[in-house]
matplotlib code that plots the C-alpha trace (Angstrom):
import matplotlib.pyplot as plt

x = [83.0, 82.9, 84.4, 82.2, 81.0, 82.6, 80.8, 82.0, 80.9, 77.4, 77.1, 78.3, 75.7, 73.0, 74.1, 74.3, 70.8, 69.4, 71.2, 69.9, 66.4, 67.2, 68.5, 65.4, 63.7, 60.5, 57.3, 53.9, 51.4, 48.2, 46.2, 48.0, 47.6, 43.9, 43.5, 45.5, 43.4, 40.2, 41.3, 40.1, 43.7, 45.5, 49.2, 50.4, 52.0, 55.1, 56.3, 55.5, 57.6, 60.5, 60.5, 60.4, 63.3, 65.3, 64.7, 65.7, 69.0, 69.7, 69.0, 71.3, 74.1, 73.7, 73.7, 76.9, 78.7, 77.4, 76.8, 79.9, 81.2, 84.2, 81.9, 79.6, 82.7, 83.8, 80.4, 80.3, 83.7, 82.5, 79.4, 81.5, 83.9, 81.1, 79.5, 82.9, 83.7, 80.2, 80.6, 84.0, 82.5, 79.6, 81.9, 84.2, 81.2, 78.6, 76.7, 75.9, 72.1, 72.8, 75.2, 74.8, 76.1, 76.1, 74.7, 77.7, 80.1, 82.0, 81.2, 83.7, 86.7, 88.4, 89.1, 85.5, 84.2, 86.7, 85.4, 81.7, 80.4, 79.1, 75.8, 73.8, 75.5, 72.3, 70.4, 67.2, 67.1, 67.9, 65.0, 62.6, 63.5, 64.7, 64.3, 66.4, 69.0, 69.2, 69.5, 72.3, 74.2, 73.9, 74.9, 78.0, 78.9, 78.6, 80.6, 83.3, 83.5, 83.6, 86.3, 88.4, 87.9, 89.1, 92.2, 92.9, 92.5, 94.9, 97.5, 97.1, 97.5, 100.6, 102.1, 101.3, 102.9, 106.0, 106.1, 105.8, 108.6, 110.8, 110.4, 110.8, 114.5, 113.9, 111.8, 113.3, 113.8, 111.2, 108.6, 108.0, 108.6, 110.5, 108.8, 111.6, 114.1, 112.1, 112.4, 109.9, 109.3, 111.8, 113.2, 116.9, 117.4, 116.2, 118.4, 121.5, 120.6, 120.4, 123.8, 125.2, 123.7, 125.5, 128.7, 128.5, 128.0, 131.1, 133.2, 131.9, 132.9, 136.4, 136.9, 135.8, 138.3, 141.1, 140.1, 140.1, 143.6, 144.9, 143.5, 144.9, 148.4, 148.5, 147.5, 150.3, 153.0, 153.6, 156.1, 154.8, 156.4, 154.8, 151.4, 151.8, 152.7, 149.7, 147.4, 148.8, 148.5, 144.8, 144.0, 145.7, 143.8, 140.5, 141.1, 142.1, 139.0, 136.8, 133.7, 134.0, 135.0, 133.8, 135.5]
y = [110.3, 113.7, 114.0, 113.9, 117.3, 118.9, 120.6, 124.0, 123.4, 122.3, 125.4, 127.6, 126.0, 126.8, 130.4, 130.8, 129.5, 131.9, 134.9, 133.9, 134.2, 137.6, 138.8, 137.8, 140.8, 142.0, 143.0, 144.4, 141.7, 141.0, 142.2, 145.5, 146.0, 145.2, 147.6, 150.4, 150.0, 150.2, 153.3, 156.8, 158.1, 155.2, 155.5, 155.3, 152.1, 153.7, 155.4, 152.2, 150.1, 152.6, 152.6, 148.8, 148.6, 151.1, 149.1, 145.8, 147.4, 148.5, 145.1, 143.5, 145.9, 145.3, 141.5, 141.6, 143.7, 142.1, 138.5, 137.9, 134.3, 135.1, 136.5, 133.4, 131.2, 133.2, 133.0, 129.2, 128.8, 130.8, 128.6, 125.5, 126.7, 127.6, 124.1, 122.4, 124.2, 123.4, 119.7, 119.5, 121.0, 118.5, 115.5, 116.4, 116.7, 114.0, 114.5, 118.0, 118.5, 120.2, 117.4, 115.1, 114.5, 117.5, 117.2, 119.1, 116.3, 114.9, 111.2, 110.5, 111.6, 108.7, 110.7, 111.8, 108.2, 107.1, 109.8, 108.7, 107.0, 103.5, 104.4, 107.7, 109.9, 111.2, 108.6, 110.6, 110.8, 107.0, 106.3, 108.6, 107.4, 103.7, 102.9, 105.9, 105.1, 101.5, 102.7, 105.1, 102.2, 100.1, 102.9, 103.6, 100.0, 99.9, 103.1, 101.6, 98.4, 100.3, 102.6, 99.5, 98.0, 101.2, 101.2, 97.5, 98.3, 101.3, 99.1, 96.4, 99.0, 100.2, 96.7, 96.0, 99.2, 98.4, 94.9, 96.4, 98.8, 95.9, 93.8, 96.8, 96.2, 92.7, 93.9, 93.4, 96.2, 94.7, 94.9, 91.1, 90.9, 88.4, 85.2, 84.2, 84.2, 81.5, 77.7, 76.9, 73.9, 73.9, 77.1, 78.2, 76.8, 73.3, 73.3, 74.2, 71.4, 69.0, 70.0, 69.5, 66.0, 64.9, 66.6, 64.8, 61.5, 62.0, 63.0, 59.9, 57.7, 59.1, 58.8, 55.2, 54.5, 56.0, 53.8, 50.7, 51.5, 52.0, 48.7, 46.8, 48.3, 47.5, 43.9, 43.6, 45.0, 48.1, 50.6, 53.7, 56.1, 54.5, 54.6, 58.3, 59.1, 57.2, 59.1, 62.5, 61.5, 60.5, 63.7, 65.9, 64.1, 64.5, 68.3, 68.7, 66.8, 69.3, 67.3, 67.6, 71.3, 72.9, 76.3]
z = [114.0, 115.8, 119.2, 122.3, 123.3, 126.4, 129.2, 128.0, 124.4, 125.6, 127.7, 124.8, 122.5, 125.0, 125.4, 121.6, 121.3, 123.9, 122.4, 118.9, 120.4, 121.7, 118.3, 116.3, 114.6, 116.1, 114.3, 115.4, 116.3, 114.3, 117.3, 117.4, 113.6, 113.9, 116.8, 115.0, 111.8, 113.8, 115.7, 114.6, 115.1, 113.4, 112.9, 109.2, 108.2, 106.8, 110.0, 111.9, 109.6, 109.7, 113.5, 113.6, 111.1, 113.1, 116.3, 114.6, 113.4, 116.9, 118.2, 115.7, 116.5, 120.2, 119.8, 117.6, 120.3, 123.4, 122.3, 120.2, 120.0, 122.2, 124.8, 124.6, 125.1, 128.1, 129.7, 129.0, 130.7, 133.7, 134.1, 133.8, 136.5, 138.8, 138.4, 138.8, 142.0, 143.4, 142.4, 144.1, 147.2, 147.2, 146.5, 149.4, 151.8, 150.8, 154.0, 153.0, 152.6, 149.3, 148.2, 145.2, 141.8, 139.5, 136.0, 134.7, 135.7, 132.6, 132.8, 129.9, 132.0, 133.8, 136.9, 137.1, 136.9, 139.6, 142.0, 141.7, 144.9, 144.4, 146.0, 146.0, 148.7, 150.3, 152.3, 152.4, 148.6, 148.4, 150.7, 148.9, 145.5, 145.8, 142.1, 141.0, 143.6, 142.3, 138.8, 139.8, 141.4, 138.3, 136.1, 138.2, 138.1, 134.3, 134.0, 136.2, 134.1, 130.9, 132.2, 133.2, 129.8, 128.2, 130.4, 129.5, 125.8, 126.0, 127.8, 125.1, 122.3, 124.1, 124.3, 120.7, 119.6, 121.6, 120.0, 116.6, 117.3, 118.6, 115.4, 113.1, 112.8, 111.4, 108.6, 105.1, 102.6, 100.3, 103.1, 103.1, 106.8, 109.0, 107.9, 105.5, 108.4, 110.3, 110.0, 107.3, 105.1, 102.1, 103.6, 103.7, 107.2, 106.1, 103.0, 105.1, 107.6, 104.7, 103.5, 107.0, 107.2, 104.0, 105.3, 108.6, 106.8, 104.7, 107.8, 109.6, 106.7, 106.5, 110.2, 110.0, 107.2, 109.3, 112.2, 110.0, 108.6, 112.1, 113.3, 110.2, 110.7, 114.4, 113.6, 111.1, 113.4, 111.3, 112.8, 114.6, 112.2, 109.2, 111.0, 111.7, 108.2, 106.9, 109.2, 108.2, 104.5, 105.0, 106.9, 104.2, 101.5, 103.5, 103.9, 100.2, 99.0, 97.1, 97.6, 101.4, 101.5, 98.3, 97.6]

ax = plt.figure().add_subplot(projection="3d")
ax.plot(x, y, z, "-o")
ax.set_aspect("equal")
plt.show()
């Protein structure tokens, strides 16, 4: 989709169209040819054609020198600057009798939309053309709403780009993404939790066995040293058990 034309490009296109009209070759009209043919002292066709061809070459050379693309661009920029200064003057003084909204105002630019008055600045024009004044107010309201929507979309795009940049470090080398690092069904986290559940059950069983041994020994009046040795032995066996702590 081509970009929206700017004020300067629109003026340059207009100037180029006008200079193209001026550079068109000329030719004698049918009325002049008929009058020349009917005259007793008619001019010969060959000299007439040579003179017309010479004049057309002069016109082409003049247009190439005077109406070059660089010159047309310069003229378009000058016209745009004149209109811009006049628009700024009228916007600063809305009560001016010559005030109003210039046609050259770029209604795509955010700052230009924000400077538009909500109602037509000249009361006399609003009273003379109420339908046009109402349509202007509705148009300004629509432009303001669309301008705000565009700002919101730009902010949303900025937030999404920031979020994408923040999660970029979690992306895997194979490009799958970060989904495999999340808790999913039958995922690595669930498998590790299942292993931990079995490990806790074994630990709880061994702790229960140690508690039962201690209770039995205390009931039989076993000496304290023997009980301590038994507890150390059970703990060492528990730590050395390969089923509990696989290498």
